[in-house]
N, C-alpha and C positions, 0 to 999 in steps of 0.2 A: 719622551714627551709626546703628547697627543695633540693633533691640530683641532682647534675649535672653530675653524673657518675664518672668513674674512668679513669685516664690517667697515663701513665708512667711518663711524664714530664709536669709540669705546670709552665709556664713562666709568670711572672708578669711584664708587660711593653713591648710594641711593639715599642721600640725606636731603636737606632742604634745597640745596643748589642742584644736586644730581637729578632729583625727580623732575624739577622744572626744566632742566636742560633736555632730559629724555623726552619730555612732552613737546617742547618747542622744536627740537631737531627732527623728531619723527612725524611732525605735521607734513613734512615734504615726503611723499611716498617713495621718492627716489633715494632718500637717505636710509641706509641700513644701519640701525643703531643697536648697540649692546650696552646694557648697564649692569655692572657687577656690584653686589652688595655682600659684605662679610656676614651680616646677620641673616635672620630668617624672614619669612613672610610675617606681616603684622596680623597675627591671628589671636591676639590676647585681649581679653575683656578689659584689663587694667589700662591698656593704652587707649581705650575709648572713653571710659568713665573718667572725668577730669581729675578727681581726687586720687585716681590710680597711680599718679606719678610717684606717690609715696612708696609704691611697691615695684615700680618699673626701674627707678634708680637703685642701683646696687644689685639688681638681678642679672646674672650672666645671660639670661635669655634675651634681654633687651638693652643691656648696658655693657660697655667694654670693661667696666669696673677698674678703671685706672686710679692710681693714687699718685700724689706728688712725692718728690723726695722730701726729706725732713728739712723744714724751712727755719733758717736762723731768725727771720723776722716774725715767726710764729712760735718762738720759744722752743724750737726743736721738734715741733709737731709736723706731721704730714696730713694732707687732706684728701678725702675722696674727691675724684675728678670725673663726674658722670659724663659719658658721651654715648649717644644712642647707637646701638648695634642691632638694627632691625630696619626693614623698609620704612623710609621716612626719617631715619637717623634721629638726631636729637629732637626734631620736631614731634616725635612720637612719645617722648618722655619728659619734655621740658615743661615750663610753667604756663605755656600757651599765651603769654602776654604778647600782644601785637604792638611793636614799638619800632618806629623809625628813628634815625639819628637826627641831630640838630641840622638845620639847613646850612649853618655856618661850617659844620664839619665837612660836608660834601664839597662846599665851595672852597674850603682850604685844600682838600685833595686836588681839586682842579687847578688851583693857583700854584701847586707844586709840580705841575706839568702833566697831571693825569686827565687828559682831554676826555670829555664825555662822562665825567664823574661829578659834575656840579649838581646842585639841588635841582635846578631846572632841567638838567639832563636825565636824572634818575626818576623824577616824579612821574613822568608818563608811564614808566615801567611798573612803579608801585600801583598806579591806578589800573593798569592793564590786568594785573594779577588779582585785583581785589573784587570781592562781592560784599560791599560795605552796607551794614544795616541802615545807615542814615540816607543811603541813596547817593547819587552822583553829584559832585560839585567840583570846585577848582582843585580840591585836594584828594578826593576819593572817587572810586569807580564802582560800578556794578557789573555783574555778568561774568566776572572772572571766577577762577576756581578757589581762590583763597578767601574763605568766608571769615568775616570779622563781625563780632556781635558784642552787645553789652553783656556784662555779667548778670547772671540770673539770681541775684540775692541782694540783700541790703542789711546793714548793721548800723544801729543808732550810734554805737561807740565810734565807728569810723566817720560818720557824718560829723560827730562832735570834734574828732581830731582834725578833720578838714576845716571846720569853722575856726578852731584854734590857730591853724596855720594862717588863715586869712587875717585874723586879728593881729598876728605877728608880722604882717607885711608881705606874706607870700600870696600872690593872687590866685583865684580859682582858674583852672584850666580844664575846659570841657573836652578837649581833644588834643592829646600830646603829639599827634601825627600830622600837624600842619606846618612843621618847620621850626616852631618855637616851643620848647618843652617847659620853660620856666612856669612853675605854679603847682597847684595841688588838684588832683582829680582822680577819678576811677580809671583803672586800666581797661582797655578793650582787649578782647580775647579771640583766639582762633578756635571758635566753637560753632556748631550748628545745632541749635535747639538743645543745648546742654550736653552735647557730645563733642569730644575733641576732634578738631580737623588737623591732620598732619599733612606733610608734603606728599606722602604716599596716597592718602585718601583723596587729596585735592587734585594732584597733578598726574599721578601714575595709575591709580586704580581705574579711573574712567577710560584710559586709553590702552589698557593691556591687550585689547583685541587687535591692535594694529599689527598687521603681518610683517611690517618692516622693523618691529621692535622686539628685542629679546631681553628678558629680565632674569638674571641668574642670581639666586640667593645662596647663602653659605659658601660664597666664593672668596677664598683667602688669597689676596694678591701678593705675589712674591717679589715681582719687580717689573719695571717697564723696560722694554728692549729698544735698542737704538741701532741705526746705521749711520756712521759718522756721528753727528749730533742731532739727528732727526728721530723722534720717537716713532717706532714702527709697529709696536704691539705690546701685549701684556702677557706675562706668565702668571697663572693662578692655579689654585687647587680647588676642586669642588667637593663639598662634604668630606673634608679632609680626614683621612685615616692613615695609619702607619703604612698601609700598602697603596695609598693613592698615587696616581700618576699625574704629574702636572699637565695642564693644558696650555697651549699657546694660541692666542687669538691675534690676528693681524689687523691693524688699523690702516685703511687706505688713505684717510684724510687726517684724522686727529685722535690722539689719546687725551682725554679730558680728565684731569685729576681733581676730584671734588670730594676728597676724603676727610675734610675738616682740618682745623688748625693743628691737630695733634698727629693724625695719620698721614696727612699730606707730606710734611717734611720727613716723616719716617720712610715713606715709600720712595721719595726722591733720593734719600741717602742710601737706601738699599739698592737703588738703581744706578748709583754711581754719580749722583749730583749732590755736591755739598763741599764741606771742608776736606781738602786732601789729607790732612793729618788724621782726621776722624776716620775717613774711609780706608786709608792705607793701614791704619791700626787694626782694622777688622778684615784685612785682605780683600777689600772690595776695589775693583778696577775703577779708576777715576775717569768718568765720561766727560764731566765738565766741572771745573773748579769754581765753586760758588759759596763763599764763606758765609753768606747770610742765611742759607737754608737752615731752618730751625732756630734761628736767632731772633732776638727782639720780641719774644713772647710777652704780651701784656694782657692782663686779666683784671676783672673787676672783683676785688676781694670784698665779700659781704661781711660786715661787722654787725652782729645781732645784739640788740638790747631788749630786755624784757621788763615790762612795767606792770606790777600788781595794781589792781583797781578795786575800788569800793563802789557799791551802788551802780554797777554797770554789768550788763549781760554780754558775755563773750562765748565763743564756741566751746571753751573749756567747761563752762557751766552746762551746756547742752550735752556735751559728749560724755560727761561723767555719769549721766543718768541713763538707765536702760530704756526708759520711755523716750528720752531724748534721742537716743540712737535709732529707735524704731521710727520715730517721727521723721528723722532725717532721711531714712531709707524710703519711707512712704512718699515723702515730698518729691524725692528724685524719681521714684518709680512712676508716679502719676503726672508730675509736672516738669520733670527734668530741671528742677531748680533747687535752691537751698545749698547747704554746706557741701554736699557730695558733688555739686557742679562747680565748686570753687577752684579757681586758679590758686597757686601757692600764695600770691599776694593780690590784694584787691585795690587798695588805695595807694596811689603814687604821689611822690613829692619830688620836684626838681628844684634845687636851691643852690646858692653860691656860698662857698666857704669864705669868700672875700667879696664884699659888695662892689669892689672896683672891677671885678671880672666882667667880660663882655656877655658871657652866657653861663648857665649853670654847669658846675663841675661835680655836683653831688646828686645821687638818686637814692631816694628812700622807698622802701617797700613796707607798708603797714598791714599787719594781719590781726584779725580779732581772735587770736589764740596764742598759746605759748607751749613750748616743749624743749627738752634738752637737745634733741637732734632729730632730723628727719627719720621717720620710722619708729621713733620712741613714742610712748603714750603722751597725750596732752596732760599738762599740769592740772591739778584738781582745785586750783584757785583761779579766780577771775584775773585775766591778764591780756595785754596786747603785746605784740612784737613789732619793733621798728628796726629794720636792718638798713644799712647804708653802705654805699660803695662810692669810691672815687672814680669818676668817669674818665679822667685824664691822668692816669698814674704815670710817674716817671720811671718806676722800677721796671726793669726788663729781665726776662728769663730766657730759657731755651728749651728746645725739644731735640733730643738726640737718640739715635738707636742704641740699644743696650748690647746688641750682638748682631752678627750678620744673619741671624735666624729671624725670619718674618713672623714667627709665632711669639717671639718675646716682646713684651710690652716696652714701649720707649721710655726713656728717662725724661721726666717732666719736672723742670725746675722753674717755677714762676718767679722766684726771688721776691716774694711779697714784702712790702715795707722796707726794701733795701735802700731807698733814698730818704734823706731827712725830710724833704718836702712832703713825701707821701705819709711819713709818720706824723708830721705837723697837721696835715689835712685830716688824717684819721682821728686825731685827738679833737680837732675842731668839730668834726662831723657828728660826734656823739654828745656834744654840748651845745649845739647850735640852737 
């Protein structure tokens, strides 16, 4: 094993949280900071052009390409489970939608004993990071690195859908990020003039010159090391090959694990923190018995519905024409607007499956297009897609290691629709 030196802080994962942490911690020149990223530098055009997410998801250059186990609640199917593997993490391949949670969600966390996590506690940090197109007010900030803009396109069919929502009793909502999401409106996006803004481009790229910051890509973390129960360092491989020698880096202050909801429990388990039965079964020494590691995975299962339309123009109609495609390209080339600047979803609706609920438990994504699956051609008929998810699912799954080998993908079991309540809400959500 080869020494990689000593750092005050070692951050595992250069995703949304990791990039921001590296930025904040390295502001103090006395802090020596190392950030390790399993993916490569973000040198891809498709991670800059908004519609490029179609090609980033499922590509091993930018995605871990995980899949779930076969799900009973999905009739035995497994699903692709995109997770960013590049500087910026999932913020480099996701839908760019800028969305805070409900104020009541944060206040509930605080009421459960999580001091500092109430809405009034976290709002100043949201504002600090923001550079919001509307300017500064009680809910938004300017001057931060995280650019937030309006979408640079419009569709009459989406305006009509929004009007139908208001006629059915769902109020307009011009800004979902003020603590109350109930209503219908257009999503805001992390873009700057029609180009994606990722955590890397916002928080990491501008400060790469700092002499107290080291950014290592293609770094595969094998485990965290401990003395007694104190994390002391990280073992990783760089540009891994069959002849590669592992590196050991020592952390004088902290090892910060920000590898996401899938790889964080995986690394903890490989490091000896988790269920003793699981760890011993793979011959891993138990550093700390903690049954909850990898448990209680909850996810927002999207249920898609497609509606054929008459006498309405959608992206399907534009895309099927050669001249339409040329027009889209020219519009983006000269104006950075139009369909190529699109996030996956444009119009959002937050609603209640039961009117007696205190706040919305359903989120709808409305798109002026339809297709069989991401990456497939658009349908040749006019259509819109309305997908919906349950924001407060009861179903819980788990993430566990598949083997003691860090190269093996973890086992991902979301257990979608395993509770009767979730099944009932799913049925209501598509008939609301």
